[in-house]
N, C-alpha and C positions, 0 to 999 in steps of 0.2 A: 335481835342479833344479842347474841351473849356477849358481854365486853371479853376481851383475849390479855391474857398476861404472859409476862416471862419474868420468869421468879430468877433472882441474882443473889446467890448465897454460897460461900465455899464450903458447907456440909450438904451433903448428899442428902443422910437421912432427914435433913431439915427441909430440903427441899421435897423429897418424896412425901412428906407430912402436909406441907403448903398446897402442895399439887392436890391433894385428896379434900383437904377442908374447902379450896377455892372451888372446886370443880362441884362439890355438894352443893356449894352456895351459889350454884349460876355463872359462877367465870369459866373460862375455856384458856388453860394453860398450855400455851403453845410450843413454849420452851424453860429451859433453864440454862442457866451457867454456872461456874464454878470462880469466877475470876472477874476484875473488872473491865479487861480487854475482852474475854470471851462475852459478857455481858454487852458491851457496845456492838460486837461485830453482829449478836446473835440480833438484835434490836433490829442494826441497820436493814438485816436480812429477813426477819421475821414483822417487822413493823407491827407490834402488838400496842394495844390503845395504853395498856397499864406495864410501866415496869416496877414491882416489889423489889428493892435493892438494898442490900444489906449494907451499913457504913463500913464495917470492918472487914477488910476484901485482902488476900493475899499480895494483889499488885496494885492497886490504884482503889484508895476511899472512894466510898460512896459518895462525897462531895462532888470529887473530879470526875466521877463517872456523871451523875448526874447534869453536870455542867455540858460536859460533851452531849449528853443527848439532848439537851434542850437546844443545842446548834444546827440539830436537823431539822429539813425542811418542816417536818409533819411530826412535832417532836410528843413522845407518850409523857403520859401523866406519869409521872416519878412519886414514886411512895416509899421513903426511906423507913428501914425496919433496923433495932437492934436489940441482942440483950440488955442493953443500958436503957436508963431512964432518959428521958427526952433533955435532963438539968446538966447530964454529962456531957453536950455537946454544945449548950449556951449559944451563943448569936450564930456560932456555923451554922445552926440547925436552923434559924431563922433565914439567915442568906442563902441559903440554899438553893440552887434552882427546881425546888420538889413541891409536889402539892401538898403535901402533908409527911408527919411521922409515926410510927404505932411501934410502940416496943413490941418485939416477937411474943411476949406474953398475954396480950390486948389483941393479937393478930386474928381476926374471923372476917370471914364474909360481909355482914353486915357493917363491920368497923370498916374495911376497905373501900364498899361501897358508898358510906357516908365521905369518905377522902375524894372518891372521883367521878361521884355523880350518878 
């Protein structure tokens, strides 16, 4: 069974590119969202195994969204992404309710698989 993924990022072109990249790498992208609130609703409805979550969103930041997803009865594995390097987020990243972090420039299906198993 292929891992299901929800992509939450405020740039539609990026979401489309990631969809193609991940589906070619064996993931099943079941949905997309452009804001944190939409991402939470979509995760509740779709129940993906993985949520690929941008740190910077127009409404809620990725850290807040990850915390809310962690409260689900069966929480998804959250992987935070950003165009910034991990060092930009310091201890917030280490404390986040997330499986890990990938810079957008390092995002590949194998890199995601390494984080979510």
